[in-house]
RODO-2510 file (C-alpha; in nm, 4 decimals, decimal comma):
residues 532
     n   res          X          Y          Z
     1     m     9,0342   -19,5922    -0,6505
     2     i     8,8657   -19,2550    -0,6071
     3     k     8,5396   -19,4245    -0,5207
     4     t     8,7156   -19,6312    -0,2537
     5     a     8,8764   -19,3285    -0,1014
     6     i     8,5463   -19,1395    -0,0863
     7     s     8,3810   -19,4439     0,0572
     8     i     8,6265   -19,4521     0,3470
     9     l     8,5674   -19,0847     0,4115
    10     a     8,1917   -19,1241     0,3908
    11     e     8,1779   -19,4023     0,6475
    12     g     8,3303   -19,1657     0,9052
    13     f     8,6177   -19,4041     0,9684
    14     e     8,3953   -19,6100     1,1977
    15     n     8,0900   -19,7532     1,0178
    16     k     8,2369   -20,0356     0,8111
    17     s     7,8987   -20,1409     0,6779
    18     l     7,8414   -19,8050     0,5127
    19     s     8,1211   -19,8653     0,2595
    20     k     7,9239   -20,1517     0,1230
    21     q     7,6264   -19,9265     0,0781
    22     f     7,8230   -19,6452    -0,0875
    23     s     7,6592   -19,4964    -0,3923
    24     f     7,6704   -19,1753    -0,5831
    25     s     7,3289   -19,0981    -0,4400
    26     l     7,4907   -19,0929    -0,0946
    27     l     7,7780   -18,8805    -0,2366
    28     r     7,5278   -18,6291    -0,3822
    29     v     7,3341   -18,5962    -0,0530
    30     e     7,6446   -18,5494     0,1546
    31     i     7,8076   -18,2944    -0,0729
    32     l     7,4858   -18,0921    -0,1168
    33     a     7,4384   -18,0931     0,2608
    34     g     7,7968   -17,9640     0,2933
    35     l     7,7259   -17,6894     0,0334
    36     t     7,4202   -17,5801     0,2272
    37     v     7,6159   -17,5616     0,5526
    38     a     7,9021   -17,3657     0,3866
    39     i     7,6628   -17,1046     0,2534
    40     a     7,5070   -17,0587     0,5995
    41     l     7,8542   -17,0484     0,7633
    42     v     7,9746   -16,7410     0,5769
    43     p     7,7518   -16,4705     0,7291
    44     e     7,7752   -16,6183     1,0788
    45     a     8,1590   -16,6341     1,0622
    46     v     8,1658   -16,2738     0,9440
    47     a     7,9182   -16,1567     1,2117
    48     f     8,1085   -16,3365     1,4917
    49     a     8,4297   -16,1792     1,3737
    50     f     8,2701   -15,8356     1,4100
    51     v     8,1501   -15,9279     1,7566
    52     a     8,5075   -16,0236     1,8643
    53     g     8,6407   -15,7060     1,7058
    54     v     8,8560   -15,8706     1,4366
    55     e     8,8628   -15,8776     1,0544
    56     p     8,6020   -16,1011     0,8751
    57     l     8,8725   -16,3278     0,7299
    58     v     8,9851   -16,4121     1,0890
    59     g     8,6378   -16,5606     1,1444
    60     l     8,6272   -16,7284     0,8003
    61     y     8,9685   -16,8907     0,8495
    62     a     8,8580   -17,0233     1,1836
    63     a     8,5411   -17,1691     1,0359
    64     f     8,7443   -17,3398     0,7589
    65     i     9,0316   -17,4798     0,9695
    66     v     8,8288   -17,5851     1,2732
    67     g     8,5535   -17,7216     1,0535
    68     l     8,7967   -17,9287     0,8431
    69     i     9,0020   -18,0788     1,1305
    70     t     8,6983   -18,1710     1,3399
    71     a     8,5257   -18,3103     1,0343
    72     l     8,8169   -18,5492     0,9744
    73     i     8,8960   -18,6613     1,3269
    74     g     8,6057   -18,5410     1,5491
    75     g     8,4047   -18,7648     1,7796
    76     r     8,0755   -18,7509     1,5886
    77     p     8,0274   -18,7548     1,2085
    78     g     7,7579   -18,5020     1,1076
    79     m     7,8716   -18,2315     1,3488
    80     i     7,9765   -17,8962     1,2155
    81     s     8,2341   -17,6729     1,3955
    82     g     8,3462   -17,3185     1,3337
    83     a     8,3580   -16,9703     1,4805
    84     t     8,0766   -16,9254     1,7323
    85     g     7,9101   -16,6386     1,9235
    86     a     7,9602   -16,8076     2,2606
    87     l     8,3402   -16,7790     2,2118
    88     a     8,3324   -16,4431     2,0338
    89     v     8,1808   -16,2555     2,3307
    90     v     8,4626   -16,3769     2,5570
    91     m     8,7254   -16,2442     2,3108
    92     i     8,5963   -15,8871     2,3022
    93     a     8,7896   -15,7596     2,6083
    94     l     9,1047   -15,9464     2,5173
    95     v     9,1198   -15,8020     2,1637
    96     a     9,0286   -15,4524     2,2830
    97     e     9,2928   -15,4447     2,5593
    98     h     9,5819   -15,6390     2,4061
    99     g     9,5281   -15,6751     2,0332
   100     i     9,4726   -15,9564     1,7844
   101     q     9,8131   -16,1260     1,8294
   102     y     9,7258   -16,2022     2,1909
   103     l     9,4024   -16,3503     2,0650
   104     f     9,5910   -16,5893     1,8366
   105     a     9,8196   -16,6884     2,1306
   106     t     9,5166   -16,7449     2,3470
   107     v     9,3550   -16,9688     2,0848
   108     v     9,6713   -17,1803     2,0701
   109     l     9,6764   -17,2203     2,4480
   110     m     9,2996   -17,2878     2,4411
   111     g     9,3641   -17,5758     2,2016
   112     i     9,6418   -17,7183     2,4240
   113     l     9,4101   -17,7156     2,7247
   114     q     9,1421   -17,8966     2,5208
   115     i     9,3969   -18,1587     2,4150
   116     l     9,4890   -18,2104     2,7785
   117     a     9,1214   -18,2500     2,8560
   118     g     9,1105   -18,5265     2,5959
   119     v     9,4282   -18,6945     2,7175
   120     f     9,2932   -18,7100     3,0747
   121     k     8,9496   -18,8134     2,9500
   122     l     8,7694   -18,5210     3,1163
   123     g     8,5004   -18,5330     2,8457
   124     k     8,3360   -18,8198     3,0269
   125     f     8,2056   -18,5774     3,2828
   126     i     7,9525   -18,4554     3,0274
   127     r     7,7472   -18,7543     3,1392
   128     m     7,6890   -18,5635     3,4649
   129     v     7,4676   -18,3206     3,2738
   130     p     7,1045   -18,4266     3,3513
   131     q     6,8360   -18,4465     3,0854
   132     p     6,6486   -18,1339     3,2131
   133     v     6,9720   -17,9380     3,1685
   134     m     6,9993   -18,0688     2,8125
   135     l     6,6400   -17,9624     2,7362
   136     g     6,7066   -17,6155     2,8816
   137     f     7,0315   -17,5982     2,6819
   138     v     6,8660   -17,6690     2,3441
   139     n     6,5702   -17,4399     2,4267
   140     g     6,7989   -17,1550     2,5317
   141     l     7,0260   -17,2014     2,2334
   142     a     6,7227   -17,1992     1,9979
   143     i     6,6087   -16,8715     2,1450
   144     v     6,9617   -16,7228     2,1229
   145     i     6,9832   -16,8280     1,7538
   146     g     6,6420   -16,6738     1,6910
   147     l     6,7319   -16,3470     1,8604
   148     a     7,0511   -16,3277     1,6601
   149     q     6,8468   -16,3510     1,3393
   150     i     6,6171   -16,0694     1,4479
   151     r     6,9207   -15,8419     1,4674
   152     q     6,9634   -15,8995     1,0969
   153     f     6,6659   -15,6654     1,0423
   154     k     6,8957   -15,3741     1,1116
   155     f     7,0794   -15,1837     0,8385
   156     e     7,3685   -14,9401     0,8334
   157     t     7,2821   -14,5780     0,7541
   158     s     7,5016   -14,3329     0,5643
   159     n     7,6252   -14,2075     0,9014
   160     g     7,7500   -14,5562     0,9912
   161     e     7,4830   -14,6158     1,2497
   162     l     7,2550   -14,9201     1,2726
   163     e     6,8791   -14,8680     1,2500
   164     w     6,5819   -15,1020     1,2374
   165     m     6,4271   -15,1628     0,9016
   166     s     6,0868   -15,0080     0,8381
   167     g     5,8328   -14,9624     0,5593
   168     v     5,8844   -15,1419     0,2273
   169     l     6,2315   -15,2681     0,3199
   170     l     6,1066   -15,4407     0,6339
   171     s     5,7971   -15,5899     0,4701
   172     t     6,0008   -15,7147     0,1737
   173     s     6,2639   -15,8774     0,3975
   174     v     5,9981   -16,0459     0,6136
   175     l     5,8224   -16,1757     0,3010
   176     l     6,1494   -16,3257     0,1721
   177     v     6,2125   -16,4873     0,5074
   178     c     5,8624   -16,6452     0,4999
   179     i     5,9069   -16,7623     0,1401
   180     t     6,2372   -16,9222     0,2339
   181     m     6,0805   -17,1084     0,5254
   182     v     5,7892   -17,2302     0,3109
   183     l     6,0290   -17,3506     0,0385
   184     i     6,2364   -17,5459     0,2956
   185     w     5,9174   -17,7095     0,4190
   186     l     5,7906   -17,7882     0,0649
   187     t     6,1067   -17,9084    -0,1065
   188     p     6,1306   -18,2529     0,0585
   189     k     5,7705   -18,3127    -0,0399
   190     v     5,8492   -18,2427    -0,4039
   191     t     6,2002   -18,3868    -0,4502
   192     k     6,4778   -18,5497    -0,2518
   193     l     6,7451   -18,4508    -0,5044
   194     i     6,8447   -18,1294    -0,3241
   195     p     6,8268   -18,0319     0,0422
   196     g     6,5441   -17,7955     0,1253
   197     p     6,7646   -17,5169     0,2693
   198     l     6,9888   -17,5140    -0,0399
   199     a     6,6942   -17,5101    -0,2775
   200     a     6,5333   -17,2226    -0,0845
   201     i     6,8554   -17,0174    -0,0848
   202     i     6,9050   -17,0646    -0,4594
   203     i     6,5433   -16,9829    -0,5517
   204     v     6,5181   -16,6743    -0,3337
   205     s     6,8640   -16,5476    -0,4405
   206     v     6,7780   -16,5879    -0,8120
   207     a     6,4453   -16,4155    -0,7613
   208     v     6,6061   -16,1187    -0,5781
   209     i     6,8699   -16,0763    -0,8491
   210     y     6,6317   -16,1205    -1,1423
   211     f     6,3658   -15,8832    -1,0115
   212     e     6,6277   -15,6429    -0,8741
   213     i     6,4735   -15,6458    -0,5244
   214     s     6,6590   -15,4063    -0,2981
   215     v     6,7379   -15,5933     0,0264
   216     p     7,0590   -15,6385     0,2258
   217     s     7,2923   -15,9178     0,1047
   218     v     7,5956   -16,0958     0,2456
   219     g     7,8195   -15,8508     0,0555
   220     d     7,6783   -15,5631     0,2616
   221     l     7,8341   -15,7140     0,5743
   222     s     8,1847   -15,7341     0,4332
   223     s     8,3854   -15,8847     0,1517
   224     v     8,4522   -16,2545     0,2003
   225     s     8,7319   -16,2615    -0,0572
   226     g     9,0831   -16,3583     0,0528
   227     g     9,3747   -16,5924     0,0058
   228     l     9,4962   -16,9106     0,1761
   229     p     9,5638   -16,8816     0,5514
   230     v     9,9370   -16,8414     0,6227
   231     f    10,1329   -16,9987     0,9088
   232     s    10,2584   -16,7440     1,1571
   233     i    10,3667   -16,7675     1,5181
   234     p    10,1718   -16,5095     1,7311
   235     s    10,3804   -16,1943     1,7821
   236     v    10,3669   -16,1819     2,1630
   237     p    10,6444   -16,1783     2,4227
   238     l    10,7235   -16,5328     2,5378
   239     n    10,7252   -16,4715     2,9114
   240     f    10,5132   -16,5317     3,2226
   241     e    10,3473   -16,1932     3,1930
   242     t    10,1960   -16,2969     2,8588
   243     f    10,0930   -16,6308     3,0048
   244     f     9,9130   -16,4692     3,2939
   245     i     9,7274   -16,2400     3,0511
   246     i     9,6079   -16,5108     2,8136
   247     f     9,5612   -16,8075     3,0496
   248     p     9,2273   -16,6890     3,2094
   249     y     9,0814   -16,6279     2,8689
   250     a     9,2185   -16,9554     2,7266
   251     l     9,0718   -17,1496     3,0180
   252     v     8,7223   -16,9943     2,9824
   253     l     8,7311   -17,0405     2,6023
   254     a     8,8422   -17,4049     2,6330
   255     a     8,5661   -17,4800     2,8839
   256     i     8,2901   -17,3114     2,6828
   257     g     8,4115   -17,4707     2,3613
   258     l     8,4161   -17,8235     2,5077
   259     i     8,0830   -17,7862     2,6842
   260     e     7,9073   -17,6618     2,3715
   261     s     8,0821   -17,9249     2,1558
   262     l     8,0050   -18,2215     2,3837
   263     l     7,6433   -18,1172     2,4358
   264     t     7,6070   -18,0803     2,0588
   265     l     7,7713   -18,4241     2,0190
   266     n     7,5059   -18,5712     2,2478
   267     l     7,2231   -18,3884     2,0684
   268     v     7,3402   -18,5002     1,7227
   269     g     7,3918   -18,8518     1,8582
   270     e     7,0249   -18,8590     1,9753
   271     i     6,8991   -18,7422     1,6371
   272     t     7,1145   -18,9877     1,4349
   273     d     7,0826   -19,2661     1,6946
   274     k     7,4592   -19,3013     1,7145
   275     r     7,6868   -19,2296     2,0084
   276     g     8,0003   -19,0178     1,9731
   277     g     8,3406   -19,0321     2,1425
   278     t     8,3799   -18,7518     2,3978
   279     r     8,7593   -18,8076     2,4299
   280     q     8,8051   -18,7989     2,0559
   281     e     8,5975   -18,4808     2,0267
   282     c     8,8113   -18,3105     2,2963
   283     l     9,1303   -18,4031     2,1132
   284     a     8,9874   -18,2898     1,7763
   285     q     8,8660   -17,9583     1,9113
   286     g     9,2053   -17,9029     2,0773
   287     a     9,4019   -17,9879     1,7641
   288     a     9,1774   -17,7674     1,5517
   289     n     9,2113   -17,4646     1,7752
   290     t     9,5882   -17,5065     1,8156
   291     v     9,6323   -17,5101     1,4393
   292     t     9,3846   -17,2245     1,3926
   293     g     9,5814   -17,0002     1,6266
   294     f     9,8948   -17,0455     1,4130
   295     f     9,7011   -16,9677     1,0904
   296     g     9,5304   -16,6465     1,1948
   297     g     9,1903   -16,7818     1,3026
   298     m     8,9786   -16,6784     1,6026
   299     g     8,9168   -17,0328     1,7236
   300     g     8,5868   -17,2156     1,7419
   301     c     8,3808   -17,5133     1,8566
   302     a     8,0796   -17,7170     1,7514
   303     m     7,7865   -17,5177     1,6094
   304     i     7,4472   -17,6547     1,6959
   305     g     7,2691   -17,4477     1,4306
   306     q     7,4879   -17,5609     1,1421
   307     s     7,4991   -17,9159     1,2749
   308     m     7,1144   -17,9176     1,2638
   309     i     7,1150   -17,7820     0,9078
   310     n     7,3605   -18,0580     0,8110
   311     v     7,1642   -18,3354     0,9760
   312     k     6,8303   -18,2101     0,8396
   313     s     6,9846   -18,1883     0,4895
   314     g     7,0854   -18,5528     0,5071
   315     g     7,4470   -18,5157     0,6203
   316     r     7,5381   -18,8197     0,8279
   317     t     7,9087   -18,8825     0,7592
   318     r     8,2369   -18,7004     0,7671
   319     l     8,2064   -18,6309     0,3956
   320     a     7,9313   -18,3624     0,4508
   321     a     8,1286   -18,1676     0,7121
   322     t     8,4542   -18,2036     0,5140
   323     s     8,2922   -18,0750     0,1940
   324     a     8,1385   -17,7848     0,3917
   325     a     8,4891   -17,6765     0,5008
   326     l     8,6281   -17,7107     0,1485
   327     f     8,3327   -17,5249    -0,0052
   328     l     8,3988   -17,2447     0,2474
   329     l     8,7614   -17,2251     0,1362
   330     f     8,6432   -17,2149    -0,2288
   331     f     8,4142   -16,9229    -0,1509
   332     i     8,7036   -16,7370     0,0143
   333     l     8,9404   -16,7946    -0,2804
   334     y     8,7120   -16,7878    -0,5865
   335     g     8,3358   -16,7677    -0,5125
   336     s     8,3061   -16,4595    -0,2983
   337     s     8,0967   -16,2720    -0,5616
   338     l     7,8372   -16,5505    -0,5608
   339     i     7,8105   -16,5675    -0,1820
   340     e     7,8003   -16,1891    -0,1446
   341     a     7,4961   -16,1787    -0,3706
   342     i     7,2847   -16,4022    -0,1376
   343     p     7,0187   -16,1974     0,0447
   344     i     7,0410   -16,2007     0,4208
   345     a     6,6701   -16,2707     0,4401
   346     a     6,7199   -16,6113     0,2789
   347     l     6,9762   -16,7124     0,5384
   348     v     6,7532   -16,5772     0,8165
   349     g     6,4751   -16,7979     0,6938
   350     v     6,7063   -17,1061     0,7036
   351     m     6,8098   -17,0209     1,0629
   352     f     6,4488   -16,9691     1,1726
   353     m     6,3755   -17,3233     1,0492
   354     v     6,6752   -17,4408     1,2503
   355     v     6,5257   -17,2673     1,5543
   356     i     6,1970   -17,4510     1,5033
   357     a     6,3768   -17,7837     1,4679
   358     t     6,6145   -17,7202     1,7633
   359     f     6,3650   -17,6112     2,0260
   360     a     6,2430   -17,9055     2,2325
   361     w     5,8690   -17,8435     2,1968
   362     n     5,7839   -18,1550     2,3947
   363     s     5,9465   -17,9921     2,7022
   364     i     5,6498   -17,7532     2,7182
   365     r     5,4150   -18,0451     2,7536
   366     l     5,6474   -18,2252     2,9974
   367     i     5,6730   -17,9301     3,2380
   368     t     5,3291   -18,0103     3,3827
   369     k     5,4049   -18,3803     3,4168
   370     i     5,7617   -18,4066     3,5403
   371     p     5,8781   -18,3241     3,8988
   372     k     5,8689   -17,9526     3,9763
   373     s     6,2422   -17,9479     4,0376
   374     d     6,3132   -18,0789     3,6846
   375     a     6,0677   -17,8278     3,5380
   376     l     6,2491   -17,5512     3,7238
   377     v     6,5858   -17,6701     3,5939
   378     i     6,4610   -17,6548     3,2321
   379     v     6,3300   -17,2990     3,2745
   380     l     6,6356   -17,1911     3,4762
   381     v     6,8891   -17,3193     3,2187
   382     t     6,6907   -17,1735     2,9316
   383     v     6,6766   -16,8283     3,0939
   384     v     7,0455   -16,8255     3,1969
   385     t     7,1519   -16,9381     2,8461
   386     v     6,9717   -16,6418     2,6962
   387     l     7,0820   -16,3853     2,9598
   388     e     7,4398   -16,5031     3,0229
   389     d     7,6070   -16,7837     2,8274
   390     l     7,6014   -17,1587     2,7744
   391     a     7,8815   -17,2447     3,0194
   392     v     7,7227   -17,0559     3,3075
   393     a     7,3820   -17,2005     3,2292
   394     v     7,5034   -17,5590     3,2292
   395     l     7,7039   -17,5046     3,5491
   396     v     7,3995   -17,3524     3,7217
   397     g     7,1749   -17,6348     3,5997
   398     v     7,4125   -17,9121     3,7139
   399     i     7,4647   -17,7510     4,0553
   400     f     7,0893   -17,7018     4,1090
   401     s     7,0172   -18,0598     3,9972
   402     a     7,2899   -18,1920     4,2314
   403     l     7,1453   -18,0011     4,5249
   404     v     6,7957   -18,1341     4,4523
   405     f     6,9355   -18,4893     4,4264
   406     a     7,1244   -18,4497     4,7534
   407     w     6,8120   -18,3198     4,9312
   408     n     6,5934   -18,5979     4,7954
   409     s     6,8549   -18,8575     4,8965
   410     a     6,8953   -18,7019     5,2409
   411     i     6,5300   -18,7455     5,3328
   412     k     6,5280   -19,1136     5,2315
   413     i     6,7459   -19,2278     5,5245
   414     r     6,5519   -19,4279     5,7805
   415     a     6,5813   -19,7164     6,0212
   416     v     6,3453   -20,0166     6,0570
   417     e     6,3435   -20,1520     6,4154
   418     r     6,3026   -20,5202     6,4914
   419     p     6,4083   -20,7673     6,7612
   420     s     6,7124   -20,9806     6,6940
   421     i     6,6539   -21,3520     6,6418
   422     r     7,0113   -21,4636     6,7090
   423     t     7,0912   -21,2407     7,0051
   424     k     6,8275   -21,2645     7,2760
   425     g     6,6977   -20,9273     7,3983
   426     a     6,8887   -20,7238     7,1347
   427     k     6,7348   -20,4739     6,8973
   428     v     6,8298   -20,4476     6,5277
   429     y     6,8160   -20,1237     6,3286
   430     d     6,7998   -20,1999     5,9584
   431     i     6,9381   -19,8789     5,8038
   432     e     6,7879   -19,7976     5,4656
   433     g     6,9021   -19,5216     5,2248
   434     p     7,2381   -19,3526     5,1457
   435     l     7,4324   -19,2128     5,4406
   436     f     7,6275   -18,9002     5,3386
   437     f     7,6767   -18,5396     5,4466
   438     g     7,3207   -18,4456     5,3606
   439     s     7,1539   -18,7260     5,5564
   440     v     7,3712   -18,7519     5,8656
   441     e     7,1616   -18,5143     6,0704
   442     s     6,8464   -18,7139     6,0103
   443     f     7,0398   -19,0355     6,0753
   444     v     7,1684   -18,9153     6,4133
   445     e     6,8170   -18,8086     6,5213
   446     i     6,6812   -19,1609     6,4707
   447     f     6,8581   -19,3085     6,7719
   448     k     6,7581   -19,2626     7,1382
   449     p     7,0036   -19,4680     7,3450
   450     d     6,8091   -19,4304     7,6726
   451     n     6,5057   -19,6069     7,5096
   452     d     6,7053   -19,9025     7,3707
   453     p     6,8024   -20,2380     7,5340
   454     k     7,1585   -20,3237     7,6445
   455     i     7,2576   -20,4687     7,3057
   456     v     7,1925   -20,2816     6,9763
   457     i     7,2877   -20,3916     6,6232
   458     l     7,3058   -20,1398     6,3324
   459     d     7,2707   -20,3305     6,0042
   460     f     7,3813   -20,1387     5,6892
   461     a     7,2895   -20,4066     5,4355
   462     k     7,0321   -20,1750     5,2699
   463     s     7,2378   -19,8628     5,3088
   464     k     7,5614   -19,7245     5,1737
   465     v     7,8227   -19,5150     5,3543
   466     v     7,9251   -19,2531     5,0996
   467     d     8,1692   -19,0083     5,2589
   468     q     8,3697   -18,9059     5,5640
   469     s     8,0705   -18,7239     5,7169
   470     a     7,8869   -19,0560     5,7249
   471     l     8,1777   -19,2298     5,8966
   472     k     8,1904   -18,9501     6,1576
   473     a     7,8137   -18,9884     6,2234
   474     i     7,8461   -19,3586     6,2812
   475     e     8,1269   -19,3047     6,5313
   476     d     7,9216   -19,0372     6,7108
   477     i     7,6262   -19,2769     6,7441
   478     a     7,8502   -19,5529     6,8700
   479     e     8,0038   -19,3221     7,1287
   480     k     7,6587   -19,2216     7,2536
   481     y     7,5638   -19,5841     7,3129
   482     q     7,8924   -19,6637     7,4814
   483     v     7,8556   -19,3598     7,7140
   484     s     7,5105   -19,4760     7,8131
   485     g     7,6468   -19,8175     7,9066
   486     r     7,5028   -20,0067     7,6115
   487     e     7,6732   -20,2453     7,3744
   488     i     7,6462   -20,1618     7,0026
   489     k     7,7531   -20,3693     6,7035
   490     l     7,7952   -20,2610     6,3398
   491     r     7,7039   -20,5038     6,0627
   492     h     7,7409   -20,5212     5,6829
   493     l     7,9866   -20,2330     5,6352
   494     s     8,2386   -20,2483     5,3530
   495     r     8,6033   -20,3352     5,4159
   496     d     8,7206   -19,9743     5,3570
   497     c     8,4748   -19,8657     5,6290
   498     h     8,6441   -20,1185     5,8595
   499     d     8,9740   -19,9477     5,7912
   500     l     8,8482   -19,5926     5,8177
   501     l     8,6367   -19,6205     6,1377
   502     t     8,9194   -19,5531     6,3764
   503     k     8,7296   -19,5197     6,7039
   504     t     8,4724   -19,7971     6,6533
   505     g     8,6594   -20,0532     6,4492
   506     q     8,6355   -20,3048     6,7324
   507     l     8,2529   -20,2855     6,7115
   508     m     8,2392   -20,4465     6,3675
   509     i     8,0725   -20,7798     6,3113
   510     d     8,2748   -20,9428     6,0338
   511     s     8,0701   -21,1400     5,7758
   512     d     8,1507   -21,3133     5,4498
   513     d     7,8648   -21,1231     5,2916
   514     d     7,9915   -20,7703     5,3706
   515     p     7,9485   -20,5340     5,0802
   516     t     8,2515   -20,4516     4,8632
   517     y     8,1743   -20,0893     4,7563
   518     q     8,4376   -19,8224     4,8107
   519     i     8,3445   -19,4891     4,9697
   520     a     8,2639   -19,2271     4,7072
   521     v     8,4086   -19,4389     4,4280
   522     d     8,2019   -19,7450     4,3346
   523     y     7,8278   -19,7106     4,3302
   524     n     7,7426   -20,0786     4,2769
   525     v     7,6053   -20,1913     4,6120
   526     k     7,6283   -20,5583     4,7015
   527     t     7,3603   -20,6297     4,9595
   528     g     7,4353   -20,8793     5,2367
   529     i     7,2112   -21,0886     5,4697
   530     l     7,0279   -20,9020     5,7439
   531     a     7,1329   -20,9565     6,1065
   532     k     6,9119   -21,2017     6,2815
***
């Protein structure tokens, strides 16, 4: 009975063949991967709570609740969610100006907005993110994760100020980081019984305790001990003034959370060769954040670093992410003394290995081979991710890519001239390329009515009319020919073009092979027979 229940959880509620392959070997790998992730989650949740200006338990509760709910019903088994730095930096001003209760209310509204995004299937727009933007995203995020680890080489003085390590303390910490990285690399070559990151953390921690090496530990950040999260409605006035305060923050947090989660979903899907459900992920993230806000958590989203740790440790099902959340709760309730003894250097070493695995090293080689515009997008998104944040970087990358696409499409419009076979003395212009706002100027410049015969046919079989600007350009051309005393005919335009061309509808040549695309809706072009 227990084995059957675990098998259902392990298959991620979607891979029915996995239940047949269930074994305690799979159970061991998944649970150990979850344990590794949970250990790495603690210091990050504490650190992000400090960034947002709230108590450490607020970050830990968010990591537990968001991690558990998304593990059970998220769109991609293998993903890890929790409190993240991308969200924490947005919360700073809100907490400083209005207090923590407004943060909880904001997280609840953030979750509701994410649920609405799932209901209206807005997650599908993540497919509009081009591959160069994805490469820039992972590269920028790897650099951000790496820079965050470098800050761990600071320590708090007796005056409460942070200073960089130096001397023996610095050299010892760096050595422990290097040893951790080597152990992670060596462990899979020696045994598959335990994930490399977990083995490295245990060995380095035991060595530090046994030899009484004086280096900063998780306990130096803050105590991670606490009780179960308690349900509580945020203590804020229920009026429009409160709504206008929290809505802008909730909207930004919801957008950043979904963008980071859906991009992580795609990245994990590429690694595991399995696609995830964007709508399901939006709903899961929304439900998780709504619940978190009522239980004193700071909200969260998918974490690419921890997701990479999980995947690299062998976690492929919902069991790994679920066990990570439950282990985290165990640490909060009973195991805080064990977690607080772990040296920060060991966790820094784990995250440095994540940086190495996350960075798309092949993008460096591709930059000299791909189009210059794509190379620029990779660099641009990487830089903006590091200097600003993920949401801004992705938005900049998508806009730049769209402008490049529009320009490249605009210069492809052309017309091939030939005499008509069916209509004696007439000239046919075979229009080739998309006709839209970016190409209408080049399209208009093609035609010189004074140099054409009395009858002219414009054939759009190899073109597509995309928007209202294109329709206006067609009517302008027709008007020019009519003013010059020439007869012009329009061939192979779709039925909706027939309806929308108000001035020149009478110039259409109806054909059974007219295309059936709809303007700006359906991009499947059905090509007809050329005018002859």
